[in-house]
A tleap script that builds the chain and sets N, CA, C and O, in Angstrom:
source leaprc.protein.ff14SB
mol = sequence {
  NMET LYS ARG ILE HIE VAL TRP GLU ASN HIE
  VAL SER ILE PRO HIE LEU ASN LEU VAL LEU
  VAL ARG PRO ALA ASP GLU THR LEU SER GLU
  THR LEU GLY SER LEU SER ARG ARG GLY ILE
  GLY ILE ASP ALA ALA ASP VAL GLU VAL HIE
  GLY ASP VAL ARG THR CASP
}
set mol.1.N position { 40.158 -109.856 102.732 }
set mol.1.CA position { 41.199 -109.995 101.725 }
set mol.1.C position { 41.718 -111.434 101.722 }
set mol.1.O position { 41.939 -112.031 102.776 }
set mol.2.N position { 41.905 -111.972 100.529 }
set mol.2.CA position { 42.436 -113.327 100.383 }
set mol.2.C position { 43.901 -113.353 100.814 }
set mol.2.O position { 44.619 -112.365 100.661 }
set mol.3.N position { 44.336 -114.491 101.353 }
set mol.3.CA position { 45.703 -114.598 101.861 }
set mol.3.C position { 46.685 -115.141 100.830 }
set mol.3.O position { 47.889 -114.912 100.947 }
set mol.4.N position { 46.188 -115.859 99.818 }
set mol.4.CA position { 47.055 -116.446 98.795 }
set mol.4.C position { 46.532 -116.037 97.429 }
set mol.4.O position { 45.358 -116.241 97.122 }
set mol.5.N position { 47.408 -115.456 96.604 }
set mol.5.CA position { 47.034 -115.003 95.266 }
set mol.5.C position { 47.860 -115.794 94.249 }
set mol.5.O position { 49.090 -115.745 94.259 }
set mol.6.N position { 47.169 -116.517 93.378 }
set mol.6.CA position { 47.838 -117.352 92.378 }
set mol.6.C position { 47.706 -116.689 91.016 }
set mol.6.O position { 46.600 -116.428 90.542 }
set mol.7.N position { 48.852 -116.419 90.392 }
set mol.7.CA position { 48.926 -115.842 89.056 }
set mol.7.C position { 49.545 -116.875 88.131 }
set mol.7.O position { 50.017 -117.911 88.597 }
set mol.8.N position { 49.554 -116.614 86.827 }
set mol.8.CA position { 50.118 -117.556 85.854 }
set mol.8.C position { 51.568 -117.917 86.155 }
set mol.8.O position { 51.959 -119.075 86.009 }
set mol.9.N position { 52.366 -116.941 86.571 }
set mol.9.CA position { 53.798 -117.202 86.725 }
set mol.9.C position { 54.329 -117.032 88.148 }
set mol.9.O position { 55.530 -117.177 88.377 }
set mol.10.N position { 53.456 -116.730 89.100 }
set mol.10.CA position { 53.914 -116.615 90.487 }
set mol.10.C position { 52.751 -116.748 91.471 }
set mol.10.O position { 51.576 -116.667 91.111 }
set mol.11.N position { 53.133 -116.954 92.715 }
set mol.11.CA position { 52.171 -117.004 93.821 }
set mol.11.C position { 52.591 -115.937 94.815 }
set mol.11.O position { 53.756 -115.866 95.205 }
set mol.12.N position { 51.650 -115.118 95.219 }
set mol.12.CA position { 51.920 -114.062 96.182 }
set mol.12.C position { 51.199 -114.388 97.490 }
set mol.12.O position { 50.009 -114.702 97.503 }
set mol.13.N position { 51.955 -114.305 98.589 }
set mol.13.CA position { 51.386 -114.544 99.916 }
set mol.13.C position { 51.760 -113.331 100.769 }
set mol.13.O position { 52.750 -113.353 101.499 }
set mol.14.N position { 50.951 -112.270 100.666 }
set mol.14.CA position { 51.294 -110.989 101.298 }
set mol.14.C position { 51.525 -111.063 102.809 }
set mol.14.O position { 52.432 -110.405 103.320 }
set mol.15.N position { 50.730 -111.843 103.527 }
set mol.15.CA position { 50.882 -111.864 104.988 }
set mol.15.C position { 52.211 -112.478 105.420 }
set mol.15.O position { 52.640 -112.272 106.556 }
set mol.16.N position { 52.869 -113.227 104.536 }
set mol.16.CA position { 54.209 -113.772 104.802 }
set mol.16.C position { 55.288 -112.983 104.077 }
set mol.16.O position { 56.472 -113.310 104.164 }
set mol.17.N position { 54.870 -111.927 103.349 }
set mol.17.CA position { 55.791 -111.134 102.531 }
set mol.17.C position { 56.587 -112.052 101.599 }
set mol.17.O position { 57.813 -111.971 101.527 }
set mol.18.N position { 55.869 -112.926 100.888 }
set mol.18.CA position { 56.488 -113.978 100.090 }
set mol.18.C position { 55.911 -114.004 98.677 }
set mol.18.O position { 54.699 -113.910 98.485 }
set mol.19.N position { 56.802 -114.134 97.692 }
set mol.19.CA position { 56.410 -114.322 96.302 }
set mol.19.C position { 57.210 -115.512 95.786 }
set mol.19.O position { 58.438 -115.525 95.875 }
set mol.20.N position { 56.514 -116.509 95.245 }
set mol.20.CA position { 57.159 -117.711 94.728 }
set mol.20.C position { 56.952 -117.819 93.225 }
set mol.20.O position { 55.863 -117.544 92.721 }
set mol.21.N position { 57.994 -118.217 92.515 }
set mol.21.CA position { 57.886 -118.451 91.073 }
set mol.21.C position { 57.033 -119.685 90.853 }
set mol.21.O position { 57.119 -120.655 91.605 }
set mol.22.N position { 56.211 -119.641 89.818 }
set mol.22.CA position { 55.302 -120.742 89.507 }
set mol.22.C position { 55.496 -121.130 88.045 }
set mol.22.O position { 55.343 -120.289 87.159 }
set mol.23.N position { 55.838 -122.417 87.778 }
set mol.23.CA position { 55.994 -122.861 86.382 }
set mol.23.C position { 54.704 -122.658 85.586 }
set mol.23.O position { 53.613 -122.892 86.105 }
set mol.24.N position { 54.822 -122.233 84.355 }
set mol.24.CA position { 53.658 -121.928 83.513 }
set mol.24.C position { 52.785 -123.151 83.250 }
set mol.24.O position { 51.575 -123.014 83.070 }
set mol.25.N position { 53.381 -124.348 83.224 }
set mol.25.CA position { 52.606 -125.551 82.919 }
set mol.25.C position { 52.043 -126.229 84.173 }
set mol.25.O position { 51.442 -127.299 84.077 }
set mol.26.N position { 52.228 -125.625 85.327 }
set mol.26.CA position { 51.740 -126.203 86.581 }
set mol.26.C position { 50.256 -125.889 86.754 }
set mol.26.O position { 49.822 -124.758 86.537 }
set mol.27.N position { 49.481 -126.904 87.148 }
set mol.27.CA position { 48.052 -126.694 87.378 }
set mol.27.C position { 47.833 -126.080 88.760 }
set mol.27.O position { 48.734 -126.076 89.598 }
set mol.28.N position { 46.649 -125.574 88.980 }
set mol.28.CA position { 46.309 -124.975 90.262 }
set mol.28.C position { 46.445 -125.996 91.387 }
set mol.28.O position { 46.979 -125.673 92.447 }
set mol.29.N position { 45.974 -127.212 91.175 }
set mol.29.CA position { 46.060 -128.228 92.228 }
set mol.29.C position { 47.516 -128.569 92.546 }
set mol.29.O position { 47.847 -128.820 93.705 }
set mol.30.N position { 48.386 -128.583 91.539 }
set mol.30.CA position { 49.806 -128.833 91.787 }
set mol.30.C position { 50.417 -127.697 92.608 }
set mol.30.O position { 51.209 -127.938 93.519 }
set mol.31.N position { 50.049 -126.475 92.286 }
set mol.31.CA position { 50.549 -125.321 93.026 }
set mol.31.C position { 50.108 -125.374 94.482 }
set mol.31.O position { 50.918 -125.174 95.387 }
set mol.32.N position { 48.828 -125.643 94.709 }
set mol.32.CA position { 48.320 -125.701 96.079 }
set mol.32.C position { 48.941 -126.859 96.848 }
set mol.32.O position { 49.216 -126.729 98.041 }
set mol.33.N position { 49.166 -127.982 96.186 }
set mol.33.CA position { 49.834 -129.117 96.822 }
set mol.33.C position { 51.251 -128.766 97.221 }
set mol.33.O position { 51.706 -129.139 98.303 }
set mol.34.N position { 51.946 -128.059 96.364 }
set mol.34.CA position { 53.315 -127.625 96.651 }
set mol.34.C position { 53.350 -126.692 97.854 }
set mol.34.O position { 54.225 -126.814 98.711 }
set mol.35.N position { 52.410 -125.770 97.920 }
set mol.35.CA position { 52.348 -124.851 99.065 }
set mol.35.C position { 52.056 -125.618 100.353 }
set mol.35.O position { 52.646 -125.336 101.396 }
set mol.36.N position { 51.167 -126.563 100.278 }
set mol.36.CA position { 50.823 -127.373 101.443 }
set mol.36.C position { 52.029 -128.165 101.944 }
set mol.36.O position { 52.263 -128.245 103.150 }
set mol.37.N position { 52.793 -128.752 101.019 }
set mol.37.CA position { 53.994 -129.500 101.411 }
set mol.37.C position { 55.036 -128.599 102.063 }
set mol.37.O position { 55.858 -129.065 102.852 }
set mol.38.N position { 55.004 -127.327 101.740 }
set mol.38.CA position { 55.932 -126.358 102.352 }
set mol.38.C position { 55.432 -125.855 103.699 }
set mol.38.O position { 56.085 -125.034 104.344 }
set mol.39.N position { 54.285 -126.345 104.115 }
set mol.39.CA position { 53.741 -125.960 105.410 }
set mol.39.C position { 52.886 -124.714 105.394 }
set mol.39.O position { 52.561 -124.171 106.450 }
set mol.40.N position { 52.518 -124.255 104.217 }
set mol.40.CA position { 51.658 -123.079 104.087 }
set mol.40.C position { 50.214 -123.552 104.062 }
set mol.40.O position { 49.817 -124.294 103.163 }
set mol.41.N position { 49.436 -123.132 105.031 }
set mol.41.CA position { 48.045 -123.561 105.146 }
set mol.41.C position { 47.214 -123.140 103.951 }
set mol.41.O position { 47.213 -121.975 103.555 }
set mol.42.N position { 46.514 -124.094 103.386 }
set mol.42.CA position { 45.685 -123.834 102.211 }
set mol.42.C position { 44.217 -123.998 102.607 }
set mol.42.O position { 43.776 -125.097 102.944 }
set mol.43.N position { 43.483 -122.919 102.564 }
set mol.43.CA position { 42.047 -122.938 102.800 }
set mol.43.C position { 41.412 -122.337 101.550 }
set mol.43.O position { 41.752 -121.221 101.155 }
set mol.44.N position { 40.498 -123.064 100.932 }
set mol.44.CA position { 39.893 -122.616 99.675 }
set mol.44.C position { 39.331 -121.197 99.776 }
set mol.44.O position { 39.346 -120.461 98.789 }
set mol.45.N position { 38.848 -120.811 100.927 }
set mol.45.CA position { 38.289 -119.467 101.100 }
set mol.45.C position { 39.370 -118.387 101.088 }
set mol.45.O position { 39.063 -117.207 100.923 }
set mol.46.N position { 40.632 -118.782 101.261 }
set mol.46.CA position { 41.730 -117.817 101.315 }
set mol.46.C position { 42.539 -117.740 100.025 }
set mol.46.O position { 43.548 -117.036 99.975 }
set mol.47.N position { 42.112 -118.456 98.975 }
set mol.47.CA position { 42.867 -118.494 97.720 }
set mol.47.C position { 42.112 -117.707 96.647 }
set mol.47.O position { 40.926 -117.935 96.408 }
set mol.48.N position { 42.818 -116.784 96.012 }
set mol.48.CA position { 42.252 -116.035 94.887 }
set mol.48.C position { 43.099 -116.318 93.651 }
set mol.48.O position { 44.325 -116.209 93.690 }
set mol.49.N position { 42.442 -116.681 92.561 }
set mol.49.CA position { 43.121 -117.018 91.311 }
set mol.49.C position { 42.953 -115.861 90.341 }
set mol.49.O position { 41.852 -115.339 90.167 }
set mol.50.N position { 44.062 -115.457 89.703 }
set mol.50.CA position { 44.075 -114.324 88.784 }
set mol.50.C position { 44.515 -114.782 87.396 }
set mol.50.O position { 45.340 -115.687 87.270 }
set mol.51.N position { 43.975 -114.169 86.377 }
set mol.51.CA position { 44.430 -114.437 85.003 }
set mol.51.C position { 44.034 -115.808 84.489 }
set mol.51.O position { 42.977 -116.339 84.829 }
set mol.52.N position { 44.910 -116.373 83.659 }
set mol.52.CA position { 44.625 -117.628 82.978 }
set mol.52.C position { 45.344 -118.810 83.623 }
set mol.52.O position { 46.081 -119.525 82.943 }
set mol.53.N position { 45.145 -119.024 84.907 }
set mol.53.CA position { 45.768 -120.133 85.611 }
set mol.53.C position { 45.092 -121.445 85.193 }
set mol.53.O position { 43.865 -121.550 85.199 }
set mol.54.N position { 45.902 -122.437 84.832 }
set mol.54.CA position { 45.363 -123.745 84.443 }
set mol.54.C position { 44.756 -124.440 85.656 }
set mol.54.O position { 45.376 -124.518 86.716 }
set mol.55.N position { 43.547 -124.937 85.487 }
set mol.55.CA position { 42.897 -125.651 86.584 }
set mol.55.C position { 42.753 -127.134 86.301 }
set mol.55.O position { 42.301 -127.880 87.170 }
set mol.56.N position { 43.127 -127.588 85.101 }
set mol.56.CA position { 42.988 -129.021 84.771 }
set mol.56.C position { 44.249 -129.782 85.056 }
set mol.56.O position { 44.303 -130.992 84.836 }
savepdb mol mol.pdb
quit
């Protein structure tokens, strides 16, 4: 099971029991950078993207 789930309007991190609001105009790389700055380990194998998340 993936540890980080990125949706259009939120990020879910079940193992930390955490849900974060995500701006609609934020790109995937911006979201992952924000999580990294918060000290949340980002491993590409642990990230699952759902829906129409912007990647550009």
